[in-house]
N, C-alpha and C positions, 0 to 999 in steps of 0.2 A: 456612636454606641459601641460597646465592647462586643467582640465576637468570640465564641468559644474556640473556633478553628480558623486557620489562616486561609485554606483553600478547599473548595469542593470541585472535583472533576466530574462533570455531568456526562454520562456515557463513558465513564472512566475504566471500564473493565476490558477494553479492547486494545488493539495494537498501537493506537495513538495515545489513548488516555492513560493506560496503566503505566507505561514507562515514564510518562511525564509526572504522574502522581508519585511514583517511586523516587524519581529524581528530586522533586520538590521536597519530599519528606526527608530525603537524605541530606538536604541543605538547610534543615531546621524549620521547615514550614509544616505546621500540623495540618495534615491533609486527609480528606475524606474522598473515597471513591463512591459516587452514586451511580448505580446502574440498574436497569430493570431486570437484568439477567441474574437470577438467583444463583446459577452455577458460577458465573464470573465473580460474584460477591463472595460466595463461599470459598472459592480459590484464594482470594485475597486474604480473607480471614484466617485461612489455614497457612498463609504465607507460601502458597504454591502458585507458580506461574501457570496460567491456563494455555499458554502457547510458548513457542521457542523464541527467546530474546537473549542472546549471549550477554552475560554480565549482570542480568537482572535478578537472578534467583537469590544470590547471596545478599544483595542490597535489600530486596523485598523482605527476606527473613529478618534482617536487622531492624528495619524501620517499623515493622509490625511488632516485633518484640519490644522495641523501645516506646511503643505507643504513639509514634508519629504518623502512622498510616492506619486508617480503619476503612470499612466499607459498609454500605447499606443499600437496601432496595427501597428505603423510605424517603420520598422527596422532601420530607420535613427537615432533613439534614442540611438542605440548602440555606435555611434560615440561620444556621449556626456559623456560617462561613463569610469572611470578609470578601474573598475573591471567588467568583463563580466562573470556572473555566469550562466552556462548552465544546466538546469534541465531536458533536454531531455534524456530519457533512451534508452537502446538498446532493440528493440522489438523482440518478438519471433513469427515466422510465423505459419501458420496452420499445418506445419509439425514439429513444435517444434524446428526449427532451428533459432538461433539468426542471425541478420543482422548487422555485424560489421560496415558496411558503412552507416548505417542509420543516425548516428550523424553527420559525415562529410557532408552528403547530406543536412541534415537539416540546417547546418550552412552556406550553400551557400547563403541563403537569406540575412544573416547578413554580409557575407564576404566583400562586398563593403564598409562597414562602420567600419571595423577594423582599429585601429590607432596605430601608434608607441607608446610604453610606456604602453599599456594596460596589464592587467593580466587577462587571461582567466582561469576560474575554471570550470571543469566538476564536476557536483554534483550528478547526478542520478546514479543508478546502470548501469554499462557498462560491455560489454564483454571484457575479458582480451585481451589487445593489442590495444584497441580503443584509449586510451590516446596517444599511439605512432602514430596511424593513424592521429589523430588530429594534433599532432606535425608536421608530414610531410606536412599536409595541410597548417599549419601556415607558415612553412618554405618556401613554394612555393609562398606565398604572398610577400616575401621580406621585411616584416615588423618585427620590434623588439617587439615581444609579449611574455611575460612569460606565461607558461602553468602549471597548477596544477590540480590534481585530489583530491577532498575532498569529499568522499562519504557521503550522508545524512544517518543519523542513527535513525531518529525519527520514532515513531509509530503514526498513525492517532489518533487524540484526545489527544495526549500528546505532540504535537509539541511545544506549547507555554511554556512548562516547560523543555522538553528535549533539546531544542535548547540552553538553557542556562546552563543546568546541566551536560549533557553528554560530555565526552572527544571528541574532534574533531580530526579525522584522517586527516593529511595533507601530500600530496606528490607532488613532482615536479622533473624536470630533472636538475634544477640548484639550488644552494643555494639561489639566489635571488627570484626564484619562490616560494620556500618553505617559505622563510622569509615573503614575501608579503602575501601569503595565510594565514600564521600563524597570521599575524597582522590583516588581515581582519576578520577571525573567532575569533581572540582574543577579538574582540568587544563583542562577545557573551559568551565565556567561557574562563577561564584561563587554562584549561587543553588541551594541544595540543600534539598529538602523531604523530611523524614523521615516515613515511615509504617511500619506493620507489613506483613509480606508479604501478609497477607490483604487489608488495606486497599489496598495498591498494585496487587494483581491486579484488584480491583474498580474501582479508579480508572481503569485503562487500558481496561477493557471499558465502563465507564460513559461515558468520553469518546467512544469511537468510536460507541457505540450512540446517544448523544445527537445526534451529527451525522447519523446514518442516519435517525433519527426526524424531525429537522427537514427533511431532504430529502424524506422521505415525505409530510409534511404539505403542503409546497409542491407536490409532484407531484400530490397529490390535489386541491389547489385548482386547479391547472392543468387537470386533466381535467374537473373540475366546470364551470369557466368555458368551456373549449373546447367541451364538449358542448352548451352553450347558445349557441354562436356569439359568445362574448365573448373578446376578446384579454386573456389573463391578465397580460401584461406591462404593459399600460396600467393595469390595476387595481393591480398591485404598485408601479408607479412613482408612482401617485397616493397610495396609502396610506402609502408610506414617505417621501414628500417632507416634509422638515422635521418629521418625527415620530419622536422618538428611540426610542420603545418598539417601533417596527417595523423599526429599522435592521438587525437581525440576520436579517431574512427573506431567504433566498437566492432566486435564480431557479430555475425548474424545470430538469430535466436528468437524465441517467443517473447514479444513485448506485451506482457500481461500484468495482472494484478489489479487491485481495487482502485488505482489512481490514474494511471497514464491515459488509458482509453477514455475513462469517464470525464477527466478534466479536459481532454481535447474536444470531446463532444459538447461540454459546457461552453468552451470558447467559441465553438462553431455556432451554437445557439445565440450566444451574445453578439456575434457578428451578423445576425439574421441569416445564418446559413450561407454566407458568402465566403467562408473559410475553406476554399478549395484545397489548399495544401493539407489542412487537417483531415478533411474527408479522404483525400488520396492516401494519407498515412494510415488511416483506419483500414482502407481497402487492402493495402499491402500487408500490414501486420496481422489483421484478422484473416487474411487469405493464405498466410504461410502454412498453417496446418493442412489445408486442402491441397496446396501445392506439393507438400511432402508426400501426402497420401497418394496423390495422382502419379508422382514420379515413381514411387515404389510399385504401384499397380502396373505401370507401363513396363517396369523392369522385371517384375517377378510374377505377375498375374496373381493377385491376392485372393482370388475367389476360393482357392483350396489351401490357403495358408493361414497359420495362426500368427498373429502379430503381438509382440510384447512391448508395452509402453513403459519405459523406465523413467519414473518421476511424474507425479501428479500435482505437486505443489507448484505455485506460480513462479517461484524462484529457488535458487540453490540454497540448501541448508534450512529450508523453511518447512513448516507444517501447514502453511496457509494456502488453501485451494481457491480462495476468492478470485473469480475471473480468470482462472488458470486456463490457458489455451490447450493444455494437455487433454482436458475434457472435450474441447471442440474437436481435437484430433481423434479422440476416442469415438465420438459420434460419427465422424466422417468415415472412419475405418470400419465401423460396424456395417456400413452399406457395401463395403468393398471386400472385406476379408471374411474367411470362414469363422474365425473367432478372434476376439481382442482381449488381451490380458493386461492388467495394470498392477504396478507395484510402486512403493515409495517407502524409504526408510524412516521418514518423519511423520507422514500422515497416518493417523490412527485408523484402524478398522472401524472404530466407533464413528469416525467421520465419513468413511467410505467403506462399507462392508464388502464391496466387491474386490478389494485389494488382496493380492496374494504375496507370499514370500518371494524374494528375489530368486532364490534357487529354483523354485517351481516354475517361475516365468522363463528363466533361462533354459530349463529342460524342455518345456512344452512348446515354446515359440519357435517358429521357422525363421522369422525376421524380427529384429529388435530396433527400437527407436529410442534414442536418448532424448527425452522430451524436457527433462529438467536436469541441469548439470550438477547433480549432487556429487560431492567428493567421493562418496562411496562407490561410484561407478568408474572412477579413473583407472583402476587396476583390473577392469573387466577383461577376462580372457575368454574368447569364444570363436568358433569357426563359422558362426552364422553371420549373414549379412547384417550390418549395423548402419542405420541412418543416424548420423551424429552431426547435426547442423552447428552444434557448439564447438566442435573439434575437441571435445573433452578427452577423447582417447588418443589424440595426437596423430590420427591417421588421415586427416583432411576432412572436408565437408561435402565431397562430391557424392551425389546419389545417382 
C-alpha cells in the first residue's frame, strides 16, 4: 500500500528522536514527529529547537519550511508512515531494575494505527530481549510488519555530524527487515553494520558500559592520588605524554547523563547481578560528589560557608540536567554547608527556578566548585578556593 509519509519518529521530540527526524527530513524523507508532549510538538511546528543541539536549528527551519518535517500529538499519524522509528528506551526503576515491558506498553497507544507493510525500527537503548518481546506483540496483531533494531550511537551536541558520519548498526529477524532498515539509514550514512538483534542489543549496552567503566577507573585514580596530596592531573599529563598506550585515558569528572549509569545497570540485571565491575563503577562514579564535598568539608569546615556550584547540566555546553550529578552534589552539600548556590549558563530558570546569575554566585560564595566544565568558566578569575576536578581552569585538580 502507498503511504503518505516516509517516516514517523515515535517519541521524536527529545534529544534522540528530534535530531534523527531532522536528519532524515534533510535527506529527502518526509518525516513526522509523534510525541505526547504538546510543548515539544509546538516547538517543532514553530521550527524552534526545544534544547541545545549545535547545527540543528538551521536545518530544522529549512525542513519545516519545505514541508519535509511535521509534528503531531495524534497517534493516528503512525498509520500514514511506511517506517515507524521508536525512540522510547527501557527505563530503570528506583531499585535499578529495568522494565522490559515498558516499550511494548508504550506502543499500545500506537498499535491501532499499525498497518501492513510497515517497517518498525527500535532505536533507543533497550534491555536484551525487548526486540523479541516487540516481535511477539506485532505477531499478535496479525499484521505483516517488519521489525528491526538499529541502536542510536550519537552523543549530545554531536548528533548533526555523527548521524551522517558514524557506521549504523542494523539488525532484524528477516533479510527483508535488515534490507529495509539498511536502506532507511543508508540515507544518512554509507557504512552499515549488520548484526542479529541480540548482538545489537548487547553492542549498545557494552559501548556505554565500557565508557562508564573507563570513567570510573580514572575517578578512582583521582581519589587515590588526591587523598595522598598528589595532583592527579600532573600524573595523567606525565603518563600520557608521547605514550600511545595511555592516550585513551580521560580526565576525572562526573560520569552522568541519561545513558551511561542506566545502561550499566541494565547490563548488571541482564547478568543476574553478577556484574561486579559494573556495580563497582557505579559506586565510584556516583560516589565522586560525596568525595568532593567531604574533601572540601575537611579542608574548610563548610558549616559556616556558602558554596557555589558552577554548572548544573550533566555535560559541558548542554542544557540537559537529566541524571546530572551536580544535583547529587547539591543535595550532599546542603547537609554540610550553610548555603548552596547554583548557576548554569545554559539551563533555564524555567527548568530550575533556584538558579542564580554567575556574578551573584561568585560574589556570595565562599567556595566554588566547577561541577560542569562549561567553556564560559574557563576565564574565571577569583581569589576564592575553587574545586576543579575537570582542570578547566588549568590550575590542577587537587582539593
